Backbone bond lengths (Angstrom), bond angles and torsions (degrees), N, CA, C in turn:
res aa  C-N    CA-C-N  psi(-1)  N-CA   C-N-CA  omega(-1)  CA-C   N-CA-C  phi
1 M - - - 1.460 - - 1.522 109.81 -
2 K 1.332 116.57 135.69 1.454 120.77 178.35 1.523 110.02 -70.68
3 S 1.324 115.74 164.00 1.463 120.79 -177.93 1.524 110.69 -127.61
4 L 1.326 115.17 167.60 1.460 121.45 179.54 1.517 108.94 -148.17
5 I 1.332 116.33 131.86 1.465 121.46 174.98 1.520 107.79 -95.27
6 L 1.323 116.78 121.44 1.454 121.17 -179.33 1.521 110.69 -84.71
7 K 1.326 115.70 152.00 1.454 122.28 174.90 1.537 108.90 -76.41
8 P 1.361 117.71 157.88 1.469 119.82 -178.61 1.525 114.33 -53.99
9 H 1.344 117.48 -41.92 1.464 118.14 -178.71 1.530 111.00 -70.00
10 E 1.341 117.60 -25.32 1.462 120.61 176.79 1.523 110.73 -72.06
11 L 1.335 116.36 -40.21 1.462 119.52 175.62 1.523 110.89 -65.19
12 A 1.334 116.51 -38.26 1.465 120.24 -179.81 1.526 111.66 -65.19
13 N 1.333 116.46 -28.88 1.466 121.73 -178.44 1.523 112.23 -107.46
14 I 1.319 117.34 21.55 1.453 121.59 -171.38 1.527 112.34 -57.88
15 D 1.332 117.77 -32.50 1.468 120.47 -177.05 1.524 112.54 -73.05
16 R 1.338 116.77 -19.59 1.468 119.01 -179.54 1.532 112.01 -126.90
17 L 1.313 115.84 15.40 1.462 120.70 -178.59 1.525 110.18 -74.94
18 T 1.324 116.84 121.93 1.467 121.23 178.50 1.530 112.03 -120.88
19 C 1.328 118.06 -11.87 1.465 121.34 177.85 1.519 109.73 -143.81
20 I 1.315 115.78 148.00 1.456 121.17 170.05 1.527 107.44 -130.62
21 V 1.319 115.95 154.97 1.458 121.23 178.38 1.524 109.47 -125.39
22 R 1.304 115.56 145.25 1.453 122.05 174.78 1.531 108.09 -140.67
23 P 1.329 118.08 139.38 1.474 119.90 179.59 1.516 110.70 -65.77
24 M 1.313 115.31 146.53 1.447 121.28 178.09 1.534 108.86 -83.69
25 K 1.298 116.64 137.35 1.454 120.64 176.83 1.520 108.13 -78.86
26 E 1.307 115.38 107.12 1.457 120.27 -175.17 1.530 109.95 -81.00
27 P 1.317 117.53 116.30 1.466 120.90 -177.66 1.519 112.23 -74.72
28 H 1.306 114.56 167.58 1.463 120.42 176.88 1.530 109.39 -63.05
29 G 1.316 116.66 137.31 1.454 120.49 -178.57 1.513 112.39 78.81
30 W 1.312 116.61 28.91 1.467 123.30 -175.09 1.523 111.89 -60.60
31 T 1.311 115.49 140.21 1.464 121.05 173.77 1.517 109.08 -132.96
32 T 1.307 117.14 146.59 1.463 120.71 -178.87 1.522 112.55 -92.13
33 K 1.326 116.42 11.34 1.459 119.92 178.44 1.529 110.07 -62.73
34 L 1.328 116.58 137.14 1.452 120.93 179.25 1.522 110.63 -100.26
35 I 1.307 115.52 139.22 1.457 121.66 179.87 1.527 108.31 -108.81
36 D 1.333 117.29 128.32 1.455 121.42 177.16 1.523 109.07 -76.46
37 G 1.325 115.36 115.75 1.452 120.44 176.10 1.523 109.52 -101.26
38 E 1.325 115.78 -174.68 1.455 119.53 -178.98 1.517 111.49 -65.70
39 H 1.338 115.46 -39.99 1.459 119.48 -178.67 1.525 112.54 -121.57
40 K 1.317 117.14 -27.61 1.462 120.66 -171.10 1.517 111.30 -128.83
41 K 1.305 114.75 166.48 1.455 121.19 168.76 1.524 107.35 -113.19
42 W 1.317 116.64 121.16 1.450 120.50 -178.39 1.531 109.87 -113.39
43 P 1.312 117.32 140.90 1.468 118.59 171.20 1.529 109.15 -61.59
44 A 1.295 115.71 143.93 1.461 119.86 -175.91 1.515 110.92 -116.41
45 K 1.311 116.31 159.30 1.456 122.13 176.66 1.526 108.36 -131.08
46 P 1.321 118.52 147.14 1.462 119.83 175.05 1.529 110.37 -78.05
47 V 1.296 116.26 133.25 1.458 122.10 179.44 1.527 108.28 -117.84
48 Y 1.318 116.16 132.16 1.465 119.88 -178.05 1.522 110.38 -79.37
49 D 1.304 116.83 121.93 1.457 122.55 178.80 1.536 108.41 -97.28
50 K 1.337 116.64 116.69 1.461 120.85 -175.23 1.520 112.22 -67.45
51 Q 1.329 117.20 -34.64 1.460 119.66 -178.52 1.528 111.52 -72.38
52 Q 1.357 115.13 -44.70 1.460 118.49 -179.62 1.526 112.24 -83.50
53 K 1.344 115.49 -10.84 1.459 122.03 179.74 1.538 112.10 53.67
54 C 1.317 114.65 46.73 1.465 120.16 177.40 1.519 108.91 -160.19
55 N 1.324 114.87 168.04 1.455 119.78 177.71 1.525 110.41 -81.63
56 I 1.321 116.80 134.32 1.454 121.59 173.18 1.524 108.19 -120.15
57 T 1.307 116.57 158.52 1.461 120.35 -176.64 1.523 110.35 -82.02
58 G 1.313 115.62 129.83 1.456 120.99 175.77 1.512 109.80 -120.08
59 F 1.314 116.94 -174.18 1.454 121.83 -179.04 1.519 111.00 -121.00
60 V 1.318 115.75 148.77 1.456 121.43 174.04 1.525 107.32 -89.09
61 D 1.303 116.99 116.71 1.456 120.34 -177.17 1.525 111.13 -76.90
62 P 1.337 117.76 134.12 1.461 120.31 176.60 1.523 110.38 -69.88
63 P 1.335 117.77 153.13 1.466 120.18 -178.66 1.519 113.19 -69.97
64 F 1.334 116.96 -23.91 1.456 121.85 179.27 1.529 108.81 -136.91
65 S 1.320 116.04 153.42 1.455 121.38 -177.45 1.519 110.39 -113.12
66 P 1.329 118.17 148.43 1.466 120.59 175.77 1.528 110.84 -54.58
67 G 1.316 116.27 133.88 1.455 121.74 -177.62 1.514 114.03 93.72
68 E 1.325 116.94 -14.25 1.466 121.07 -179.25 1.523 110.56 -77.11
69 T 1.337 116.58 141.71 1.461 122.87 178.27 1.515 109.58 -117.68
70 V 1.329 116.65 136.10 1.472 122.86 179.12 1.526 108.42 -129.09
71 F 1.315 116.12 160.07 1.461 118.85 173.24 1.525 109.64 -103.23
72 V 1.323 115.51 148.69 1.462 122.03 -174.07 1.522 110.42 -89.26
73 K 1.327 114.93 130.94 1.458 120.87 175.20 1.525 109.77 -102.32
74 E 1.333 116.13 142.74 1.461 122.08 175.79 1.521 108.43 -154.54
75 T 1.322 117.06 166.82 1.465 120.91 178.75 1.521 109.23 -63.61
76 W 1.328 116.09 129.40 1.465 120.72 -173.91 1.522 110.16 -137.46
77 G 1.331 116.00 166.12 1.454 119.06 -178.12 1.516 112.52 -151.86
78 T 1.339 115.65 156.39 1.468 122.22 176.01 1.526 108.27 -145.44
79 N 1.347 114.01 173.24 1.460 120.03 175.81 1.519 112.05 -91.52
80 G 1.325 115.93 4.97 1.461 119.49 175.08 1.510 115.41 95.00
81 C 1.329 119.48 -8.43 1.459 120.79 -179.60 1.526 110.26 -92.87
82 L 1.325 116.64 163.25 1.452 121.84 -172.82 1.520 112.60 -64.76
83 N 1.325 116.87 -42.33 1.469 121.20 -176.03 1.530 113.12 -104.65
84 C 1.303 117.01 18.40 1.469 119.93 179.36 1.526 110.64 -68.06
85 P 1.329 118.03 145.82 1.459 120.05 177.01 1.530 111.49 -65.54
86 I 1.320 115.34 152.52 1.465 121.52 178.38 1.523 108.82 -89.96
87 H 1.318 116.04 136.34 1.467 121.96 176.76 1.524 108.56 -115.79
88 Y 1.321 115.58 147.16 1.467 121.38 -176.49 1.527 109.18 -120.89
89 K 1.317 115.61 122.74 1.455 120.75 -171.69 1.519 113.08 -61.77
90 F 1.336 116.81 -31.48 1.459 118.38 -178.05 1.519 111.77 -64.56
91 T 1.327 116.87 -37.66 1.465 120.23 -178.65 1.526 112.92 -99.08
92 E 1.335 117.32 -16.32 1.475 121.19 178.19 1.529 109.91 -131.37
93 P 1.326 118.09 65.07 1.466 120.33 -173.53 1.524 114.31 -63.50
94 N 1.342 117.87 -24.09 1.472 121.01 -176.47 1.520 112.70 -102.13
95 W 1.334 117.32 9.65 1.467 119.76 -175.18 1.531 112.50 -56.78
96 K 1.318 118.37 -50.69 1.464 120.41 -176.77 1.523 111.28 -64.37
97 K 1.317 116.89 -38.99 1.464 121.07 -179.53 1.524 111.08 -64.91
98 E 1.323 115.73 -37.16 1.462 119.99 -176.50 1.524 112.99 -89.91
99 S 1.338 116.97 -11.29 1.456 120.04 -178.04 1.531 110.90 -72.13
100 L 1.331 115.59 141.10 1.473 121.39 177.72 1.527 111.36 -92.55
101 N 1.321 115.78 -3.49 1.458 120.07 -178.82 1.529 109.74 -86.65
102 P 1.330 118.06 122.59 1.474 120.14 -179.08 1.522 113.26 -66.89
103 N 1.336 117.46 -16.21 1.461 120.81 -179.47 1.527 112.94 -89.59
104 A 1.311 116.79 -0.17 1.461 119.78 -179.03 1.533 109.90 -66.72
105 R 1.310 115.90 132.45 1.459 118.86 178.72 1.528 110.06 -157.82
106 W 1.335 113.88 155.01 1.454 120.80 176.11 1.528 109.05 -92.21
107 Y 1.339 115.23 150.15 1.461 121.93 175.22 1.532 108.40 -123.37
108 S 1.299 116.10 147.61 1.465 120.27 -177.62 1.527 110.94 -66.42
109 A 1.329 114.61 155.84 1.465 119.61 178.63 1.523 111.21 -59.92
110 H 1.329 116.72 -35.57 1.468 120.10 -178.10 1.524 112.16 -62.17
111 S 1.324 117.40 -25.75 1.463 120.81 -176.51 1.524 113.11 -90.11
112 M 1.335 118.21 -2.96 1.460 120.26 -175.22 1.529 111.57 -67.41
113 P 1.343 117.24 124.74 1.469 119.95 174.93 1.529 110.28 -80.68
114 Q 1.297 116.47 163.71 1.454 120.20 -176.31 1.524 112.14 -61.95
115 W 1.334 117.59 -36.24 1.459 119.70 -176.75 1.531 112.63 -67.09
116 A 1.331 117.65 -18.98 1.466 120.71 -179.86 1.527 112.58 -91.16
117 S 1.320 117.77 -9.01 1.460 121.47 -176.87 1.529 110.92 -73.29
118 R 1.324 116.17 145.79 1.468 119.79 178.87 1.528 113.02 -109.01
119 Y 1.344 117.34 -2.14 1.462 120.52 179.71 1.525 110.88 -137.24
120 K 1.321 114.01 147.13 1.460 121.36 168.66 1.525 108.40 -123.81
121 I 1.326 115.89 146.70 1.466 121.43 -179.91 1.523 108.92 -123.73
122 T 1.323 115.35 129.74 1.460 121.31 173.75 1.521 108.99 -108.20
123 F 1.321 115.96 130.32 1.462 121.19 -179.84 1.525 109.26 -85.66
124 V 1.323 115.59 118.87 1.459 121.98 -178.79 1.522 110.69 -87.84
125 D 1.333 116.61 -39.40 1.455 121.53 -178.08 1.519 108.74 -154.22
126 V 1.311 117.08 148.98 1.463 122.82 178.21 1.519 107.80 -132.04
127 E 1.322 116.01 126.98 1.462 120.90 -175.42 1.520 110.27 -133.79
128 A 1.315 116.32 143.35 1.461 122.30 176.93 1.525 109.55 -94.04
129 K 1.337 115.99 128.00 1.462 120.72 178.89 1.525 109.00 -145.60
130 Q 1.307 115.55 169.81 1.459 120.96 168.64 1.519 107.91 -102.38
131 V 1.321 115.94 144.97 1.461 120.34 -168.88 1.527 112.75 -58.70
132 C 1.323 117.80 -35.37 1.464 120.39 -179.02 1.530 112.73 -72.51
133 D 1.324 117.09 -12.05 1.463 121.00 -179.80 1.520 113.01 -91.72
134 L 1.323 117.72 -1.24 1.463 120.28 179.78 1.528 110.09 -65.46
135 S 1.325 116.36 135.58 1.463 121.06 177.94 1.526 110.21 -80.57
136 I 1.318 116.86 168.04 1.462 121.13 178.41 1.524 110.36 -60.49
137 D 1.328 117.15 -43.11 1.465 120.28 179.55 1.526 111.06 -63.24
138 Q 1.323 117.85 -38.58 1.466 120.57 178.26 1.522 111.10 -67.79
139 I 1.329 116.51 -39.25 1.467 120.47 177.96 1.530 110.28 -63.28
140 K 1.315 116.93 -41.05 1.467 120.70 178.80 1.528 111.15 -67.67
141 S 1.328 116.94 -35.10 1.461 119.89 -179.79 1.517 112.11 -69.11
142 I 1.340 116.82 -21.58 1.462 121.86 178.08 1.524 111.48 -76.72
143 G 1.339 116.57 -24.19 1.460 119.68 177.74 1.512 115.17 135.92
144 V 1.331 118.01 -3.18 1.462 120.62 176.39 1.527 108.53 -73.82
145 K 1.321 116.92 124.61 1.455 121.23 -176.78 1.523 110.85 -91.46
146 S 1.311 115.28 147.38 1.463 120.79 174.97 1.521 109.11 -123.50
147 Y 1.314 116.11 147.30 1.458 120.43 175.48 1.517 108.86 -152.88
148 T 1.319 114.99 160.73 1.458 121.41 -176.80 1.517 110.55 -95.05
149 G 1.320 116.15 131.91 1.459 121.73 177.51 1.515 109.90 -127.72
150 F 1.317 115.10 -173.09 1.459 120.89 -179.06 1.519 109.58 -121.83
151 D 1.305 115.14 142.83 1.457 120.80 -179.20 1.516 108.02 -140.33
152 G 1.322 115.87 147.88 1.459 118.69 178.35 1.502 111.94 150.33
153 C 1.314 115.58 175.96 1.451 121.45 179.48 1.531 108.65 -154.19
154 G 1.327 117.39 165.50 1.456 121.43 178.04 1.515 113.80 63.95
155 G 1.336 115.59 26.48 1.457 118.79 178.47 1.508 113.72 85.42
156 H 1.336 118.40 -0.30 1.457 121.22 179.60 1.532 108.31 -109.45
157 Y 1.313 115.40 117.42 1.459 120.11 -176.29 1.529 110.36 -121.40
158 S 1.299 115.79 148.36 1.455 121.58 175.88 1.519 109.09 -138.11
159 T 1.311 115.87 152.69 1.461 119.87 178.58 1.523 109.94 -82.60
160 C 1.312 115.69 147.59 1.466 120.98 177.57 1.521 108.71 -149.88
161 T 1.297 116.40 161.34 1.459 122.01 -177.84 1.520 110.32 -102.43
162 Y 1.321 115.20 132.28 1.457 121.90 176.48 1.532 108.97 -116.09
163 Y 1.337 115.32 159.67 1.458 120.39 -177.91 1.524 109.83 -128.51
164 Q 1.321 115.16 139.67 1.462 121.84 -178.47 1.522 109.01 -118.51
165 A 1.327 116.09 123.42 1.468 120.51 -176.59 1.514 112.32 -82.40
166 F 1.335 117.48 -36.46 1.462 120.99 -173.88 1.528 110.03 -118.67
167 P 1.321 118.61 120.91 1.463 121.37 178.92 1.526 111.83 -60.59
168 N 1.319 115.38 142.42 1.470 122.45 175.24 1.527 113.15 62.21
169 K 1.335 116.74 23.04 1.454 120.59 175.68 1.521 109.46 -129.07
170 Y 1.332 114.52 147.25 1.452 119.04 178.03 1.532 110.62 -72.61
171 G 1.295 114.82 157.60 1.453 119.71 178.93 1.513 111.31 112.45
172 V 1.326 116.01 117.54 1.456 120.78 -179.92 1.521 109.60 -127.59
173 F 1.326 115.06 164.95 1.451 121.46 -177.92 1.522 109.55 -127.59
174 V 1.318 115.06 149.31 1.455 120.38 -177.95 1.525 111.17 -74.47
175 T 1.334 117.69 -32.98 1.458 121.05 -179.45 1.530 110.55 -120.62
176 A 1.334 115.10 153.89 1.460 120.56 177.41 1.526 111.01 -65.10
177 K 1.332 116.54 -34.37 1.466 120.66 179.74 1.526 111.33 -63.45
178 D 1.339 116.76 -40.49 1.466 120.04 178.92 1.529 110.84 -64.66
179 A 1.334 115.98 -41.05 1.465 120.14 178.45 1.525 110.48 -64.63
180 M 1.335 116.10 -40.71 1.458 120.35 179.58 1.519 111.47 -66.01
181 E 1.325 117.08 -38.35 1.467 120.55 178.25 1.522 110.82 -60.91
182 C 1.323 116.59 -45.22 1.464 120.90 179.61 1.529 110.63 -64.20
183 L 1.330 116.12 -44.90 1.466 120.77 -179.22 1.523 110.95 -64.96
184 W 1.325 116.81 -46.21 1.472 121.27 -178.60 1.525 111.22 -61.17
185 D 1.329 117.35 -47.70 1.467 120.29 -177.48 1.524 111.97 -65.42
186 S 1.336 117.18 -28.04 1.464 119.72 177.37 1.521 111.34 -74.61
187 M 1.342 116.72 -31.44 1.465 120.94 -179.03 1.525 112.48 -84.31
188 F 1.338 115.82 -40.50 1.466 120.40 -171.92 1.529 110.15 -131.24
189 P 1.328 118.10 68.76 1.472 120.75 -176.82 1.527 113.97 -62.70
190 K 1.330 117.78 -21.43 1.461 120.36 178.87 1.530 112.26 -79.42
191 H 1.326 116.17 -8.08 1.467 121.42 178.74 1.533 108.25 -127.22
192 P 1.334 118.87 69.67 1.464 121.56 -171.62 1.533 113.31 -57.79
193 Y 1.302 113.99 144.28 1.469 121.53 -177.92 1.520 111.25 -57.73
194 D 1.325 117.03 -38.86 1.467 121.22 -177.21 1.527 112.93 -61.83
195 S 1.321 117.80 -22.01 1.468 120.69 178.51 1.529 111.68 -84.73
196 N 1.345 116.71 -1.60 1.467 122.71 178.67 1.527 111.73 51.23
197 P 1.341 116.89 57.33 1.465 119.47 -175.48 1.530 112.81 -70.57
198 W 1.318 114.96 158.73 1.454 121.16 173.16 1.523 108.95 -75.64
199 L 1.322 115.24 149.02 1.462 120.55 179.93 1.515 109.70 -144.64
200 W 1.329 114.19 165.77 1.460 121.08 171.00 1.527 107.46 -102.08
201 L 1.323 116.13 119.29 1.466 122.16 174.87 1.523 106.82 -97.82
202 C 1.325 115.84 112.53 1.452 121.45 -173.81 1.523 111.23 -111.65
203 K 1.308 116.66 117.25 1.453 120.89 174.51 1.520 107.75 -82.21
204 V 1.337 116.59 129.02 1.474 120.33 -170.71 1.515 111.32 -132.26
205 E 1.328 113.11 161.24 1.465 122.42 169.31 1.523 107.17 -123.49
206 V 1.332 116.03 128.15 1.455 121.67 -177.53 1.525 109.39 -102.75
207 V 1.308 116.51 132.18 1.473 122.22 178.50 1.519 108.12 -124.30
208 K 1.325 115.80 128.82 1.472 119.30 175.37 1.507 108.90 -82.48
209 V 1.326 116.61 128.11 1.462 121.77 -175.48 1.528 110.38 -75.97
């Protein structure tokens, strides 16, 4: 079974996570031309055909397919024994510091075996989009939180909606797009939001193992 390492904000929103995004690996000779498929529109790339000695149109394959299930990898730890309980750094950040066992240690997310995982993700749908085209509902489904606040002066107040990019951290944004820009650039600095990169928008179902 394939695996997936979630971003910190995805783990923080795991109970209500319905979509994840990942940047598309743009191949050499990239074109933004869209190809009408039977169900989807996928960005296409020119592929050099040696026999025809010319470029032909190919497709960019998504990293995951609808119906595919993967297990989630994250930083984990044990005391080194066979039947020791598994600890997860995201929810128990001080476990190793507070542990009295000298064998306690953290292991990288990349090293997590399937039997130690506590979540599985099934991909319901996979869609190609550009980051600036994400709707407010799609941005919220990725993990950006919205809440109602009050704004005004001189005794006149009105309700307004604010958006928070990072759970449990201060700092809010007036628009969902601004929150998404901050979140995206923190996750994928090599694909800056201002360049409007292509991404895979994956609708998912999360199951706790």
